[in-house]
C-alpha positions in Angstrom: -0.3 -0.1 0.1 1.2 3.8 -0.3 0.8 6.6 1.5 -1.2 9.2 -1.1 -2.8 11.7 1.7 -1.9 11.9 5.4 -4.8 15.0 7.1 -6.7 15.2 10.0 -9.7 16.6 7.8 -12.3 13.7 8.2 -14.1 15.8 4.8 -10.9 14.9 2.5 -10.4 11.6 3.7 -14.2 10.9 2.8 -14.3 12.2 0.1 -11.0 10.5 -1.1 -12.4 7.4 -0.3 -15.4 7.9 -2.0 -13.3 8.4 -5.1 -11.0 5.6 -5.1 -14.3 3.7 -4.2 -16.0 4.8 -7.0 -12.7 4.1 -9.4 -12.5 0.3 -8.5 -9.6 0.9 -6.1 -9.0 -0.5 -3.0 -8.1 1.7 -0.3 -7.3 2.1 3.6 -7.9 4.8 6.2 -5.2 4.0 8.6 -4.8 5.2 12.0 -8.6 5.8 12.5 -8.4 3.4 15.8 -5.6 6.4 16.9 -8.7 8.5 17.6 -10.1 7.0 20.4 -6.8 6.9 21.8 -6.6 10.7 21.4 -10.3 11.4 22.7 -11.6 12.2 19.2 -9.6 15.4 19.6 -8.6 14.9 15.8 -4.8 15.6 16.6 -3.2 12.5 15.1 -3.5 12.2 11.2 -5.0 9.7 9.0 -3.9 8.3 6.1 -5.3 7.6 3.1 -3.3 4.4 1.5 -3.9 2.7 -1.8 -3.0 -0.4 -3.3 1.2 0.2 -4.6 0.1 -0.7 -8.3 -2.7 1.7 -8.6 -1.5 4.0 -7.0 -0.6 6.7 -10.3 -3.9 6.4 -11.5 -5.2 7.1 -7.7 -3.0 9.8 -7.8 -4.6 11.3 -11.0 -7.8 10.5 -9.8 -7.3 12.8 -6.7 -5.3 15.2 -9.0 -8.2 15.9 -11.3 -10.5 16.0 -8.0 -8.7 19.3 -7.2 -6.6 17.6 -4.0 -3.4 17.9 -5.9 -2.3 19.9 -3.1 -3.5 17.8 -0.4 -0.8 14.2 -1.8 1.7 13.4 -0.5 5.4 13.7 -2.1 5.4 10.6 -4.0 8.7 8.4 -2.7 8.5 5.5 -5.2 
């Protein structure tokens, strides 16, 4: 899995996850359970992870949706 977004913005994550599901790209929102430990204050960021072999496609979809500024630097 490759990390594309790291944020505290639940709306951004939900929108991004919806875009991935619409495109048939398996994704995972990592670190969601951490909010329970922090008392649901939103201090710890959550991460959008996508399938390694579809990461470039996912990045294009997110960019086309206007989320280019939210994307993590591509380290691959």
